[in-house]
C-alpha positions in Angstrom: 59.4 27.7 135.9 57.3 24.7 134.8 56.7 26.3 131.4 60.4 27.0 130.9 61.3 23.4 131.6 58.8 22.2 129.0 60.3 24.5 126.4 63.8 23.2 127.3 62.6 19.6 127.1 60.9 20.2 123.7 64.1 21.9 122.4 66.3 19.0 123.5 63.9 16.5 121.8 63.9 18.5 118.6 67.7 18.6 118.6 67.9 14.9 119.1 65.5 14.2 116.3 67.2 16.7 114.0 70.6 15.2 114.7 69.4 11.7 114.1 67.8 12.7 110.8 71.0 14.5 109.8 73.2 11.5 110.5 70.8 9.2 108.6 70.7 11.5 105.7 74.5 11.8 105.6 74.8 8.1 105.5 72.3 7.7 102.7 73.9 10.3 100.5 77.4 8.9 100.7 78.5 7.6 97.3 78.9 3.9 96.8 82.5 2.8 97.1 83.8 0.9 94.1 84.9 -2.7 94.6 88.5 -3.2 95.4 90.7 -3.2 92.3 92.6 -6.3 91.4 95.6 -4.3 90.4 99.2 -4.4 91.6 100.2 -3.1 95.0 103.9 -2.4 95.9 104.3 -3.7 99.4 108.1 -3.3 99.7 109.6 -0.3 98.0 112.8 -0.3 95.9 115.7 -1.9 97.8 119.1 -3.5 97.1 119.1 -5.9 100.0 120.4 -9.4 99.5 117.3 -10.8 101.0 114.0 -8.9 100.6 111.4 -9.7 103.2 107.7 -8.8 103.8 105.3 -9.7 106.6 101.6 -9.1 106.1 99.0 -8.3 108.7 97.7 -11.9 109.0 101.2 -13.1 110.1 102.4 -14.5 106.8 106.0 -13.8 105.9 107.6 -13.7 102.5 111.3 -13.8 101.7 113.0 -13.5 98.4 116.7 -13.9 97.5 118.4 -11.1 95.6 122.0 -12.4 95.4 123.2 -9.7 92.9 121.8 -6.9 95.0 119.8 -5.4 92.1 117.1 -2.8 92.6 113.9 -4.8 93.4 110.4 -4.4 94.8 107.8 -6.9 96.2 104.5 -6.6 94.5 101.1 -8.1 95.6 98.4 -9.1 93.2 95.4 -11.2 94.3 97.3 -12.4 97.4 100.3 -13.5 95.3 103.6 -11.9 96.2 106.4 -11.6 93.6 109.8 -10.1 93.5 110.3 -7.8 90.5 113.6 -6.4 89.4 113.5 -2.8 88.3 115.2 -1.9 85.0 115.8 1.2 83.0 114.7 1.8 79.5 
């Protein structure tokens, strides 16, 4: 019985070491993530509302007037929010 418990203990230790090495190896082999792009992000999709509103996660609220009810979106670029009117070509 004593010999069996030693084998079980050795097996558990080997599993723990192998699991730790596996997780460490997986973290080291993950590709580096590119820096965040400074591109445009649409935060409010196309709408025809007279007032277009957006509230971000930090509690900031943005409101834009759209008196003609034209098709517009709110776009964020470098923490600047702007209302753009959509047009056809």
